[in-house]
Every structure is written in C-alpha cells, then in structure tokens.
KESE-568091 format. One record per residue: residue in one letter; x, y, z of N, C-alpha, C in turn. Coordinates in steps of 0.1 Angstrom, whole numbers, plus 5000, padded with zeros to 4 digits. Example, Ala and Ser with C-alpha at 12.3 -4.5 7.8 and 13.67 -1.06 7.14 Angstrom:
A513249435078512349555078513249675078/S512849785071513749895071512950005079/
//
This chain:
M328924733271327624683275326624793272/Q325524753265324424843262323424853274/H323224963280322324973291321025033286/E319924983292318625043290318625183295/F318125283287318125423291316925443301/L317225483313316225503324315825643326/G316225733318315825873319314625903310/R314426033306313326063298313826163287/I313426133275313826213263312626293258/G312726423259311726513253312226573240/T311526683236311926753224313126833226/T313226893238314426973241315026913254/V316226963257316826933270316026973282/A315427083281314627133292313427043295/E313026973285311826883286312326733289/S313626713291314126583292314826563306/E315026433309315726393321316926303318/A318126353322319326273319319426153329/W320126053324320425943333321725883329/W322425833339323725773337323725633343/P324325533337324325403343325225403355/E324925313365325725303377327125263374/Q328125323380329525293379329925193389/H330325073385330724973395332124993400/G332324953412333724953417334325093420/A333425193422333925323424334125363438/N333825273448333925313462335325283468/G336125213461337525193466337625083476/S336525013479336524913490336824773485/Q336624753473336924613467338424593467/P338824463470340224443469340824433455/N342024473454342724453441343224303442/I343524253430344024113430345224103421/L346224033426347424003418347623853419/M347423783407347623643407348923613399/V349923553406351223513401351223363398/I351423323385351423183382352723153376/L353523063383354723013378354522883371/D355522843363355322733353356222623356/D355722503358356522383360357322393373/T356922463383357622473395357122373405/G358022293411357622183420357122233434/W356322143441355722183453356722223464/S357922173463358922203474360022303469/D359722373458360822463453360822603459/F359722643465359822773472360522753485/G361322853489362022843502361022813514/C359822883514358922863525358222723524/F358522643514358022513513359122403514/G360322453519361322363522362622363513/S362622453503363722453494365022523499/E366122483492367422553494367422683486/I366522693477366522803467366022933474/N366623043472366323173478365023233471/T363923243478362723303472362223403483/P363023513485362623603496361323673494/A361023703481359723773479358523683482/I358523563477357523473479357423433494/D358623413500358623383515358023503523/G358323623518357823743525356323743525/L355723713513354323713512353723603521/A354423493522353923383531354023423545/G355023503549355223543563354123643566/Q353623723557352523813559351123763556/G351123643551349823583547349723433551/L349323353542349123213545349723123534/R350223003539350622893530349622783530/Y349122753518348122643517348922513512/T348922413520349722293518348922183511/N347622203509346822103503346022163491/F346722243483346222303471346522223459/H345622203450345822113438345422183425/V346022133415345822183401345622063392/T345622083379345721973370347221953366/P347521833360349021813358349521873345/L348721963338349222033327348822173327/C349522263320349322403322348022453316/S347622423304346422483298345222443306/P345022313310343822283318343822353332/T344922373338345022443351344522583349/R345122653339344722793336343222803333/A342722713326341322713323340522703335/S340922613345340122593357340222723366/L341522773367341622893375340723013370/L340523023357339823133352338323113350/T337922993353336422963351335822903364/G336622853373336022793385335322653381/R335722603370335122473365336222373363/N335822243364336722133360337122153345/N338322123342338822153328338122083317/H337621963320336921883309335621963306/S334922013316333622073313333622203306/V334822263304334922383297335722363284/G336022243280336622213267338122213267/M338822193279340222193279340722063287/R340321953281340821823287342321813287/F342921863276344321843274344921983271/L345921983262346622113259345722193250/A346022323250345322413241345622383226/D346722313224347222293210346322193203/A345522113210344922003203343322003204/D342722003192341221993192340921843188/T340421763197340221623194338921593187/G338121703185336821673178335721643188/F335921653201334921623211334821753220/P333621773226333421893234334321913246/N334921803251335721813263337221853260/S337521863247338921893243338921973230/R338522103230338522183218339722273217/G340622273227341822353226341522503230/C340322523235340022663240338922653250/V338722753258337622753268336322783260/R335222713263333922733257333522873257/P333022933246332723073246331623113255/D330723013259329623053267329923043282/V331223013286331623003300332323133303/P331823213312332423343316333823313323/M334723393320336023383326336223493336/L337123463346337323553357337523703353/P338423733344338623873340337323933334/E336523853327335223903321334323953332/L334123863343333223903353333824023362/L335124023364335624133371335524263364/R335824253351335724383343334324433342/S333324343342331924393341331524443355/N332324423365332024483378333024593382/G333624653372334424773374335924763375/Y336424633375337824613376338524643363/G339724703364340724693353341424563353/T341524503341342024363340343324363331/F344324303336345624303329346324163330/L346924123319347624003318349024033313/A350023993321351424003317352023863317/G352323803305353023673305352223573297/K352223453301351723333293350223323293/W349723293281348323263279348023113277/H348323063266348222923263346822863264/L345822943260344422903260343822923247/A344622923236344122933223344822823214/P344122773204344722663196345922723188/L346822633185348022673178347722743165/N346822693157346522753144345922893145/E345522933157345023073159346123173164/L347323123166348323213171349123273160/T348423353152348923413140348723573141/P349523643134349323793134347923833129/A347223743122345923773117344823713125/G345223643136344223583145343723453139/P342523413140341423483147341623513162/F341023613167341423663180340423633191/H339423553188338323533197338723453209/N339823383209340323313220341623373226/W341923493222343023573227342623643240/P343523683248343223753261342223863261/L342423953251341524073250340024033247/S339923923241338523873238337923793249/R338723763260338223683271338323763284/G338323903283338123983295339224063299/F340424053293341524143297341524273289/D341724383297341824513290343124523283/R344224473289345524483282346224353284/F347124323274347824193274349224223269/Y350224173276351624183271352324053275/G352723973265353223843269353423753257/F353123623259353323523248352123433249/L351723383237350523303236350723153237/D351923113234352222963233352622913247/G353022793248353322723261354622773267/C355622813260356922853265357622943255/T358623003259359423093250360823113255/D361623163247363023203251362923323259/Q363723333270363723443279364523563274/Y365423543264366223653259365623703246/S365023613238364423653225363023593224/P362123643233360723593233359923643221/E358923553217358023593207356823673214/L356923803214356023883222354723933215/I353723943222352424003218352024113227/A351724223221351124343229349724353224/D348824333233347324333230347024233219/N346824273207346524183196347524183185/H348724233187349724233176351124193181/S351824133172353224093176354124203176/I355124203185356124303187357524233189/Q358524313187359924263189360224303204/P361024213210361424243224362324373224/P362324443235363124563236364624533233/D365224623225366624603221367524673232/R367924593242368724653252369624543258/D370824583262371724483268371124423281/G371324293282370824223295369324203295/Y368624213284367224193284366824053289/H365824043297365223923302363723933303/L363023823298361623833298361023853312/S361423783322360923793335360923943340/E362124003337362224143341361224233333/D361124203320360224283312358724263316/L358324143320357024123324356724203337/A357724203346357524283358357424433355/E358224483346358124623342356824653336/Q356324563327355024593321353924583331/S354024493341353024483352352924613359/I354124663363354224793370353624903362/R353924903349353425013341351825003340/F351324883339349924863339349324923352/L349924903363349424943376349525103377/K350625153372350825303373349725373364/D349525313352348525373343347125363349/H346825243355345525223361345225323372/T346225333381346025423393345925563389/T346625603378346525743374345225773368/Y344725693359343425723352342225673358/R342325563366341125503373341425483388/P341725583395342225563409341225503418/H339925503415339025453425338525303420/A339025263409338625123404339625023409/P339224903413340124803416340724743404/F341724663405342324593393342624443396/Y342624373385343024233385344224223376/L345424183381346624163374347024023374/Q347223953363347623823362349123823357/L350023793365351423783362351823633360/A351823593347352123453344353423443338/L354423413346355823413342356123293333/G357123313324357623193317358423103326/A359023153336359723083346358722993354/T359122873357360422803355360322693344/H359522713334359522623323360822643315/A361322523310362522533302362122613290/P363122693284364622693288364922763301/F365722703309366222773322367222873318/Q366923003320367823113316367723223326/A368923263331369023363341370423423341/P370623543346371923603347372823503355/R374123493350375023393355375223403370/E375123523376375423533390374323463399/Y373123453393372123383400372323233400/I373023183390373223033388374422983396/E375523063395376723013401376622983416/K375823063423375723043437375122913441/Y374522843432373822713435374622593432/I375722603425376522493421376922403433/D377522473443377922403455376722353463/V375622423462374522383470374022243466/F374022213453373322093448374321983444/T375621993448376521883446376121763454/K375221783464374821663472373921573464/G373321623453372521533444371021533448/W370221473439368821473441368321383453/D368921283456368521193467368621263480/A369821323483370021393495369121523496/T368921583484368021703484366621663488/R366121553484364821513488364721493503/S365721423509365721403523365821533531/D366721623526366921743533365621833532/R365021833521363821913520362721863529/L362521733529361421673538361721713552/K362921703557363321743571362921893573/R363321973563363022113565361522143564/Q360722073556359322083555358622053569/V359121953575358621923588358822043598/E360122093598360422203606359622323604/L359322353591358522463587357022443590/G356622323593355222293595354322283583/V354922263571354122243559353822103556/V354522003563354121863563354121813577/P353321713580353221663593354521583597/D354821583609355921503614355621353611/G356621283607356321143604355921113589/T355821223581355521203567356621123560/A356121023552357020943545357521003532/L358720973528359321013515358920903505/T358220933495357820833485359120773478/E358920653472360120583467360720663455/R362020653453362620693440362120603429/L361620663418361020583408362120513400/A361720403393362720313387363520383376/E362920483369363520543358364620643363/V364620683375365620773381366720693387/R368020713383369120643388369520713402/A370020623411370520683424371620773421/W371720883428372820983426374220923428/E374320833437375620773440376020673428/D375120633420375420553408375920623396/L375820763397376320843385377820853386/D378420873374379820893375380121043377/S381321083380381621223384381221323373/T381421293361381021383350379521403350/E378721303352377321313352376921393364/Q377421373376377121443388377421593386/D378521623380378921763378378021833368/V377721773357376821833347375421853353/F374921743359373521753364373421853375/T374421873383374421973394374322113388/H375022133377374922263370373522283364/L372922183359371622203353370522233364/Q370722173376369822213387370122353392/A371422393391371722533395371122633386/A371022593373370322683363368922703367/F368222593370366822603375366722693387/A367522663397367522743409367722893407/G368722923399368923063395367823123388/F367123053379366023093372364823133381/L364623043391363523063401363823183410/E365123193415365423313423365323443416/H365723443403365623563395364123593393/A363223493390361823523389361223573402/D361723523413361223573426361623723428/A362723753423363123893424362223993416/Q361723933405360724023397359424023404/I359023913410357723923418357924023429/G359124033435359324123446359324273441/R359724293428359624433423358124473421/V357324383417355924413416355224443429/V355624353439355024383453355524513458/E356824543456357324673461356624793454/A356324773442355524883435354124893441/L353524783444352224793451352324873464/K353424853471353624923484353825063481/A354625093471355025233468353825313464/M352825253458351625313453350425303463/D350825253475349825243486348625153482/L349025043475347924953471348124813478/Y349224793485349524663490348524613500/Q348124693509347224653520345924593516/N345424643505344124593500344224513487/T345324453485345524363474345724223478/I344924133472345023993474346123943465/V347223893470348323833462348323683463/L348223613452348323473452349523433444/V350323333448351423283441351323133441/M351423073429351222933427352022883415/S351922743413352522683401351322623394/D351522613380350422553372350322403372/N351522343376351522193377352822153384/G353022023386354321983393355522003384/A356621973389357921983382357921893370/S358621923359358621853347359721763345/R359421643340360421543337360821543322/E360421653315360621653300362121673296/G363021693305364421693302364921553300/G364221453304364621313303365721273313/P366321163310367321113320368621193321/T368921273311370221353311370021503311/G368821553308368721693306369621743295/D369821873295370821933285371022073288/V372222123285372622263286371822343276/D371422283265370622343255369322263253/C368222303258367022223258366422203244/N367022273234366622243220367022103216/A368022043224368421903221367321813225/P366921803238365821713241364521743234/Y364221873231363021913224363121873209/S364321843204364421793191364621633191/G364421573202364521433203365921383204/V366921473207368321433208368621423223/R369121313227369521283241371021273242/R371621383247373121383247373521343261/P374521253262375021213275375821333282/A376021323295376721433302378021463296/V378821373292380121393287380121483275/E379021483267378921573255378521713259/Q378121733271377621863276378621943284/V379721883288380721943296381222073290/S381622073277382122183270381122303268/L379822273270378822373269378522443282/L379022393293378622453306378922603307/P380022663301380222803302379022883296/K378222823287377122893281375822883290/L375822803300374622773308373922893313/G372622903310371723013315371723123305/G372623133296372623243286371823223274/P371923303264371123293252371423153245/L372623103246372922973240372922863250/G372422883262372422783272371122773280/G370022773272368722753278368522613282/A368722583295368822443299367522373303/H367622243304366522163311367322063320/Y366722033331367421943340366921793338/P367721693343367221553343366021533352/E365221433349364021403356364221373371/G365521343375365821323389365621453397/W365921563391365721693398364221733398/A363421693388362021713389361421633400/M361921513402361521433414361821503427/A362921563428363321643440362421763441/G362121833430361221943431359921913437/N359421793435358121753440358121683453/T359221693460359421633474358221673483/P357621573490357921433491357121343483/F356521393472355521323465356021243453/R355121163448355521063437355121133423/R356021103414355821133400355921283397/Y355421323385355721463380354521513372/K354721623366353821683356353321573346/Q352121583342351421493333350721383340/F351121353353350521243361349621303371/V348621223375347621273385348021233400/D349221173401349821163415350121293420/L350421303433350621443439351821513432/G352821443427353921513421353421593408/G352321563403351821633391350721733395/V350021713406348821803409348921873422/R349821853430349921933443350822063440/S350322173442351022303439351122383452/P352322453453352422543465351522663462/L350822713473350022823472350322923483/V350623043480350823143490349723253488/V349023293498348023403497348323513507/S348423633503348623743511347523853509/W347023903520346024013519346024083532/P346824183535346924243548345624293553/A344824343544343524403549342524293553/G342724163548341724063550342323943557/I343623923558344223813565345023863577/K344523843589345223903601346223803608/K346023673605346823573612348023543603/A348923633602350023623593351023503596/G351523443586352523333587351923203590/E350623183590350023053594349922963581/V349722833584349622733574348122683574/R347622663562346222613560346322473554/G345622383559345622243554344322203547/Q343422293545342122253538342422213523/F341722113519341822073505341222183496/L342022233486341622323476342122283463/H341422333453341822303439341722433431/A342322433419342322553410340822603408/I339922513408338522553405337922633417/D338622633428338122713440338622853440/I339522883431340123023432339223133427/M338523103416337623213411336423233421/P335723133426334723163436335223233448/T336423203452337023263464337223413461/L337823443450338123583447336823673445/L335823603439334623683437333923713450/E333923613459333323643472334123753480/A335523743479336323843485336023983480/A335723983467335424113460333924153462/G333124073469331724103471330924103458/I331324023448330624013435329723893435/E328423913433327523803431327323773416/T327123653413326923603399326123483399/D325323463388324623343386325423243378/T326623263376327523173369327723043378/T327622933371327822803378329222763379/F329622723391331022683394331022533399/D332122463396332422333402333022353415/G333822463417334522493429333622573439/G334222603450333622673461334522773467/S334022873474334822973480335622923492/A336822973494337622943505337923063514/V337123163512337323293520337323263535/A336523173539336523143554337823103559/T338623043551339922993556340923113558/F340623223553341523343555341523383570/V340423353577340423393591340323283600/D340023163595339723043604340522923599/A341522883607342322763604341522633603/K340322633610339522513610338322523602/A338222623593337122643584336822523575/K335622493572335322373564335922393550/E336222283544336622283530335522313520/P335722373509334622403500333822293496/R334322163495333522053491334321923494/E333621813493334221683496334921613484/T334521643472334921563461335721633451/Q336721573445337421633434337821523424/F337721553411337921453400339121503392/W339921403388341021423378341021323367/E341421363355341821273344342721343335/M343821283331344821343322345521223315/L345321223302346021123293345720983298/G344520963303344120833308344420813323/H345320883328345620873343344420933350/R344020863361342820903368342920913383/A342120993389342121003404340821063408/I340421033421339221083427339521103442/R339021213447339221233461337821253467/Q337521183478336221203485336621203500/G336421313507336721333521338221303523/N338521213532339921173535340521073526/W339721023516340220913508340420953494/K341520893488341820923474342320803467/A341720773455342120663447342820723434/V343920653430344720703419345220593411/T345320613397345820513389346620583378/A347820533374348620573363348320483351/H347620533341347220453330348320413321/V348320293315349320253305348620273292/H349320353283348820393270348420263262/G347220263257346820153248346120043256/E346220043269345619933276344219963279/D343419853281342019873285341919943299/Y341020033300340920103313340620013325/S340019903322339619803333340919733338/R342019743331343219683336344119773344/D343619903346344419993353344619953368/D345819973373346119933387345820053396/W344720043404344320153413345020143426/R345420253432345920263445345020343454/L345120323467344120393476344920453488/Y344620573491345320643502344320713512/N344720703525344020783535344820913536/T344321013530345021143530345221213543/R344321183552344521253565345721193573/E345921063571347020993579348220983570/D348121003557349220983548349421103539/F350121203544350221333537350821313523/A351821233521352521213509351921103500/E350821043504350220933496351320833493/A351920783504353020693502352620543505/H351520523512351120393517349820353510/D349920253501348820203494347920113502/L346720143504345820063512344719983504/A345019973490344019913482343719773485/A344819693490344619553493343819533505/T343819623515343119603527341819683529/E341619773519340319853520339619843507/L339419723503338819703489337519763487/E336619763497335319823496335419973494/Q336320033501336520183500337020213486/L337920133481338420153467337320143457/Q336520043458335420013449334420133449/A334220183461333220293462333820423454/L335120443456335720553449335820533434/Q336020413430336020383415334720413409/E333620373416332320403411332020553411/L332420623421332320763422333020833411/W334220773407335020843396334120833383/W333520723380332720713368331520813368/Q330920823380329820923381330321063379/Q331421093385331921233383332421253369/A332921153363333321173349332221203340/E331021143342329821173335329421323338/R329521353351329021493355329821603348/V331121583348332021693343332221683328/G331721583321331921573307333221523303/A333821423310335121373307335121273296/F333921223292333821123281333821193267/P334421123257335020993258336421003264/L336820903272338220893277339120883265/D340220943265341120953253342520943258/D343220833255344620823258345520823245/R344920873234345620883222346820973223/T347920943217349121033216348721143207/L349621253207349421363198349521323184/V350421223181350521173168349221113163/E348621043171347320983168346221083166/L346221183175345321293174345521373161/L346721393157347021463145346621383133/T346821253134346421163123344921163121/A344221173132342721163131342121273123/R342721393125342121513118343021573108/G344321563111345321633102345621773109/P346821813108347221943114346522063107/A346222163115345522283109346522403108/G346222503100347122613099348122603088/L349222683089350222693078350822553076/V351022483087351722353085351022253076/N349822273073349022183065349022233050/R349622343047349522403034350722363025/K350422343013351522303004352322422999/E351622532998352322662993351822783001/I352722863005352522983013353223103006/V352523203004353123322998353323433009/F354623473011354923573021355223703014/R355023813021355323953015356324023024/P357224093018358224173026357424273034/G357924293047357224383056356124333064/Q355824203062354724143070355224103084/S354324073093354624043107355423913108/H356123903119356823783123355923653122/I356523543117355723413116356123333129/P355223303138355523253151356023103150/L356723063160357122923161355922833161/A354722873167353522793167353022753153/S353522823143353022793129353522653126/A354622603132355222463130355722453116/I356122563110356722553096358222603097/T358722633109360022703109361222613111/G361022483111362122393112362722363099/S363722283099364522243087364322103083/D363422033089363321883087362421843076/R361821933068360921893058361521923044/A361021853034361421883020360722013016/L361422123014360822253011361622323001/E361022422995361722512986361222652987/F362122752989361822892989362122952975/T361223022970361523102958361323252961/V362323322960362323472963362223542950/H361123622948361023702935361523842938/L362723872932363324002933362824092921/E362224202925361624292915362724362906/D363724412913364724502906366024502913/F366824392912368024382919369124472913/S369824542921370924622917372224582924/P373324582918374624552924374824632937/G375224562948375424632961374324612970/M373124572965372024532974372424412983/E372024422995372324303004371324303015/G371224183022370324173033369724033033/V369024003044368323873046367123863037/L366923753031365723723023364723643032/V365223543038364423463048365223423059/S364823433072365523383083364523303092/S365023193097364123113106365023073118/G364523113130365323083142366123203146/N367123173155368023283160369423223163/Q370123293172371523253174371623113181/Q370523073187370522933193370522833182/G369822853171369722763160368822813150/G369022783137368122823127368822823113/Y368122883104368722893090368423033084/V369223073075369023203069369523203054/L368823263046369123283032369323433030/Y370523473025370823613024371723643012/V371823773009372623822998373723913004/R374923883000376023973004377123962992/N377624082989378624092978378024032965/D376724052963376024022951375923872949/V376123792959376023642958375023592969/L374523472966373523412975374223322985/I373823332998374523253008373423193017/F373623063021372722993030373522943042/E373022963054373622913066372622833074/H373022723080372122643089372922613101/H372222633113372922623126372022543135/A372522423140371722343149372622283159/L372322303172373122243183374622253182/G375022383178376422413177377122383164/V376422313155377022273142376522373132/R377422433124377022533114377522483100/D376522483091376822453077376522573069/V377422603059377322713051377522673036/V376722733027377022713013376822853006/K377722882997377823012991377922992976/S377123072969377023062954378223142948/D378723092937379723162929379123252918/V377823242917377123322906376823462911/V377323562905377023702908375623732903/L374823782911373423812907373423932897/P372723922886372724022876371724132880/T371824242873370924352875369524312869/G368524362876367124342871366324232878/P365124212874364224112880364823972879/Q364523882889365023742888364523672900/T364723542900364323462912365523392918/V365623392931366623312938365923222948/G366623132953365923042963366822942969/L366122852977366722742984365822622984/R366522502982365722382982366422292993/L365622243002366022143012365422013010/T366321913010365821773008366421683019/P365621653029366021573040366421433036/R367321373044367621233042367221153054/D367221023053366720943064367520953077/D368821003076369721013088369621153094/K368521223091368321363096369221463090/A370121423082370921523074370021563062/A370521663054369721713043370621773032/L370221763020370821833009370321973008/A371122073008370722213007371222262993/E370322312985370722362972370322512970/L371222592966370922732962370422742948/L369422822946368822822932368922972927/H369122972914369023102907368323082894/Q367123142892366323122880366022972879/D365722902890365422762891366522672888/E367722722886368922642884369722622896/V370222502899371122482911372422552908/V372822642917374122712916375122672927/A374722602937375622562948374822462956/A375622372963374922282972375922232983/T375322192994376022133005375122033013/T375721963022375021873030374921933044/I373621943049373421993063373521873072/S374321893082374721783091373521713098/A372621803104371521753111370321853111/T369221813106368021903106367221883118/S366221973120365421963133364122043131/S363121993137361822073137361822183148/H362822173157362922273168364322323169/L364622423160365922483160366122583171/S365122643175365122743186363722773190/F363522883198362222923202361723043194/W362423083184362023193176361623143162/G360523203157360023163144360723213132/M359923263122360523303109360223443106/D361123513098360923643094361323653079/I360523743072360723763058361423903056/G362623893049363324013045364224073056/A364324003067365224063078365423943088/D366423973097366723883108366823983120/P365624003126365524133134365924133148/V366124013155366324013169367723953173/S367823823172369023753176369423673164/T370423723157370723673144371223533143/V370723463132371123323130372623323126/S373023423118374423423114375223533121/A376523503124377323603130378023693120/E377623673107378323753096377623893094/Y376623923101375924053099375324093113/E374824213114374124263125372624283122/A371824253132370424273131370024423127/P369024443119368124343113368624293099/F369724353094370224323081369124303070/A368324403069367124393061367424413046/F366824333038366924353023366024463019/P366424543010365524653005364124603002/E363124653009361724603007361224622993/A361524732988361024772974361624672964/A362724612966363324522956362824382957/M361924352967361424212969359924222966/D359424132958357924122955357324022965/R357823902965357223802974358223682976/V357923602986358623482989357623372989/V357823272981356923162980357623032986/L356922982996357422863003356522742998/R357222642993356522522988357022402996/F356122323001356522193007356322082998/R357322002997357321882987357021752994/D356521763007356121653014354921683023/T354521593031353521623041354221623055/P353621693065354321703078354521573084/D355721553090356021433098355221453111/L354221373113353321393125354021363138/E355021273138355721243150356621363154/D357321423144358121543147357221653151/L356021673145355121783148354621763163/A354321633166353821613180354921643190/E356121603187357221633196357421783198/L357321863187357422003187356322063196/I355022013195353922063203354122033217/E354521903220354721863234355821933241/S356921963234358022033240357822173244/T356822233237356522373240355222393248/E354722293255353422303262353722353276/
//
C-alpha cells in the first residue's frame, strides 16, 4: 500500500523531517483467529452435537467456549466459503453455484467479484498475518494451472501464505498440492496423510509468524479435506467404529436425537424427520449390505476422528506458544453431509465418481483396503441422512440437512461462560462482521450479515437480523423471524409449480411439521419476501440448468477444449482439474525422442496413480502401456526394439460404446501392438498427469517412482484429441470433485 508521505524533504537530511506510516496491530491486544472448516460433515457428527464419533479436540473447544445450534451455511462448499470470507450472500458476490462454472451471468462467475474485499484482505491491511492451509475452491477450473492466471488464487485475495489444494477435494495420501503459487509434490515419507500435513504446515506458519512478527495478530484458516470423500485414515481409527455402527442408520438417528436432547443442543420433544423414500430401511438390507455399509460409515467416522486429532495438534501448539487465550477458534462444516455416494457407496469412491454403482456383494473383497491408498471410500446416502440428524435431506438442498452446520466458538479471553449453548440464528455471512468487530476493525465495506459478538457474553442477545435468503439449483428458502418457507425444486419444472412448505422454527426445531395448509397467509407473505430478497441479492436469473447444460451453453474452457496440446519434459504437474487426465476420450500421444540410446528407460507419460490411471513407458528398449481402473489392469507390450537415434513413439486410444477402448502402441506412426482396455473412465483417480515421470504414487507396480525418462532425450509430447469432450462425463467429473 502506497502511503502519502507526511514528513518534509529538504536538500539534506539536516533540512528534512522523517516520517513513518503507522503500524497497525502492533499493540498485541487484537485477538488472533483460527477458522477451521470441515467439508461435508453433518450437523450431528461432532461428539458435542450428539455423535458416537470421538472428537475430543472439538468437544474440548466447545467445553471451553460455545456451541451454536442455529448456525447456517449454503448447501455447497464454494458458495459457503465465499460468504464466510465476504460477509455477503453468495449470489451477490458471483458464487451462486460451484467455482467450477461460469454461467455468463454476474451471480455465477465461478469466483468472488474482484471489487468485494475478502476477510484476509481486510485483516492484512490492519496488521494481521494471514495464512491458509487446505482447501480453496474459489477459482474457476480453467485457472487451476501451474501458469495461473493467479488473480483468484489465495495470495491474490489476501493471504500471505498458502499451502493446500485449489480444487474441491483431493486424495489424502497423494494430494495435488500447491505452495503459495506453485505446485509441489507431497512429502515422500511413510504414513503421509494430508490432514496431518496441513496441521504441521499450520503450526509452522504460526511458529514463523510469532518469531518474526511477535506483536502482530494472525488469521489462520485451516480448511481440511476431511470429511469429503475419499474417506481415508489410518486403519486403527476405522476399525474401532465397525461394531459401533452395526446398529445401522435408522437406530443411529434415534440414538443421536436422544443424545442431542441430553446435551441440550436440541429442545426436548424435537421430532425426527421422516426417512426419505430413496433410503431403504436398515432392517430391509441383507446381511452383506449391512456389513459393507457399516464398514463404509466406520471409514467416515475414523476419518473425522483423525481430523479432530489434527485440530487438537494445532490447538495444543497455540497453547504451547501462549497464544490460545487470545485466539478466537471457530470450527464448522461448509454444508451438510453428502449423499454423493448414492444408494450403495463404495470402498473406492472412484467408482461412484465414474458413474459406476457397485452392489455391496462386489465390495466385500475390497474391505481390507478400506481407508488406505486403494480404499478411499464414500458411504451410502443413508449415512448422510444420519449425519444430518434430526434434519431432512442433505448437501445441495436448502432443507436443514443441507444448510444447518455445527459451529463451535472458543475464545478464553472473550468468552467467559464456557460450555454454554447459543440458539441465535446465524449464517455464514455473519462470521466476517463478527470477527471484524471482535478485532476492533472498522470498515466501510458493505455486509449482508451482522455481528454476533454480543452473543459471546449474553445468551439472550438479539440476532444480527430477521431475514435470510437461500437459493441453490432452484431449491429455495426464506427465513423471517420465527417463520421459514422451503421448497425443493424439480429440475425443468416451472418455478410456480414448486411445492412450498412452512415451518414455525421456534416451535419446530427440526422443521418436521409443515404448516403450509393452515397458515396460508404467512406462507404467501414469505413467498413474496423471497422474490424481493432475490432481487436485492442479485439471484436473478434463476438457473436450474444441469452442468451438462451449462457446459453446452458456453463450451468447456481450458485444456479440455483444445484439440492439440504440446507438453515439454520437466514441466510442472498437470492437475486433475484440467479434465484431460481420463482415458475415456479418443486421443493420441506422440512422443518425440531426440536421441534414443539402448538401455534408456523411464516413463514418457503417466496419468493417475496406484488407485487408477495409465502409463506409457520404455523398459528393455521396448514400449509398454498399462491401464488400471477399479482393480482391472490391462497391459500391452511392443515386440519392436527401439533403434538408436531420433524417432517418435506413442499411444492411440479409441473408446467404444461399451466404455471399453482399443489401445494401440505406435512407432514412427505405425501400430506395433494393440489390446482392448476393459473399462475407461474420466475419473481414474484424484491425481492428474505428469510428463517424463511417475513421481508420487505409481500407476504401475513394475517400477519405483519417479522412474523418469532422461529429459535430454525427449523433445516434446504432443497430445491430440480426435473427438470433442463428452459433456456428460465432464459434468460428472466436476460434480464429483466439488
């Protein structure tokens, strides 16, 4: 920031008067802030909100602080994160939907409007150090490249340091990591796990900050990949929960509601909303289904407890550095539990993310891999229903199951009534105004939300405001005082045909009793208010188009839209977000070898990792191709010995209608070997593509990482697509990683 010079400049120093700009935040009185954001974690999944899952770190913060039982978000992660960091409704800042999609309208640009200040920007301008460890997901997919553009990346939106991932989710053992503005490989050590790494980086940020800027406060955003699929955690965390959840999702819901009443987070007499029609009763499942689905929930539970342990490490570090007393710690989820595992879930979530729904009987043999690098699971939607106890529906919907989030706030220096529960209505848009007031920072920035600082000390403090608006994928809701109207929109239907429900939220905590038929005037008033608020926050045009339709309207951007791409050896990793790393398209690689000599070996192109992928490599002077998807491995090996000198080698994939494909090895444009790939996929794993090496978690077991081909012997690799992107597959890929 350029400051006006307020001193005096003469010919010499003796004739001049020096001046220094005021240093903000140097008195040590402003609170530090730690905001922990979990992903796809249900309202009832914390122990202190009624769960069987052990979350001692979060429960400890609740015991020393406050639990907010009426805190709300949006039902998708990008819009929630946009609201948290702007204090504005997501439509008004350009994040109607996912960061992945620019619809061509101001309310859905796939990024936060550049003229809207974000929380770390305001805090940094007031002397705070600002750090992000973990998930971002506030930049369009086509900008998630090693070359940027970087204007929507964390460092351009107010963070001093960033260590994490830019997309919606990633593998916990082989994550696609970014440090500041460049891609890096995850640390090469036994037992690596992303949640642990993010905790370590958070602690390192804090140690560096306190060493070099001891009087300046900090803002640390710890945005874990947990508990978004893939569910991955050390096996000892998972196994302890297998017996716990044999009771099934129906009994789990009943048990959690009883415990919630005992804990005081729901009123006595709260109703349990109905089990939705798409979820089968637990007692109607056969024994194999019950066994497999129990294991999948155990994987989720272990993943959450392991994440809690990492939160605990960061909190203990705050205490060790004498920072805890004056640090505001917030723990929340970005939306309700996710039903994206479908009716059966899977031990390997690459299956449902590839559009493959495997019955439980096909998953039994995979259970020994559960939670490991080859067992990144997702649970069936019945467990998502249980995670959102006692509410209805899930992520993506504006019913409470999608928008009610657990919130724990701890601040020993500012919250004296430890362990209490707060029932004031709050939303993600209230977090930024609250933190700024707590920090004593005044701003002329406009907010849709309001401060809840008064609730820190007064259980009966007024709510920040009366009205809250929601819209997502056509689903709509409006809250005014004690009344709330909700509708779940049917895609393609006229909005006037939506079936609205009405709830008295003061008397009906779970929104279980629809009063629309008896309180018609109240419902009509709320419906009119919804349209007024929609105009105010910029929600128009309403848009219930699918991602396929959105992609059709404009066409995909970035590498996926190009017919030919030239890669060079030694360049950075090509991320999964590029959407070119699958095997489901008609494509051809041509590798230009400058000067091959007998004995040279290594990877020419690799896509994916040990979960699934494909690799083209040279060994014993011959060309080899391997393809691996959902446990099925296809290999083709050329009999042609590569000669000395310059030449081209390559691979041609030609998909068939049954998802199989013909794989042909090429030498000097001639086919030298071929095989049939059993099943192609747009989502082979969570790892993208590399040129000239297989650096992290190798696709093939025939070599060890990085198995790099001599860089000097490769000139370039040309990838040509002989088709256009399948928009339905591309939409499934985007939706699966949001």
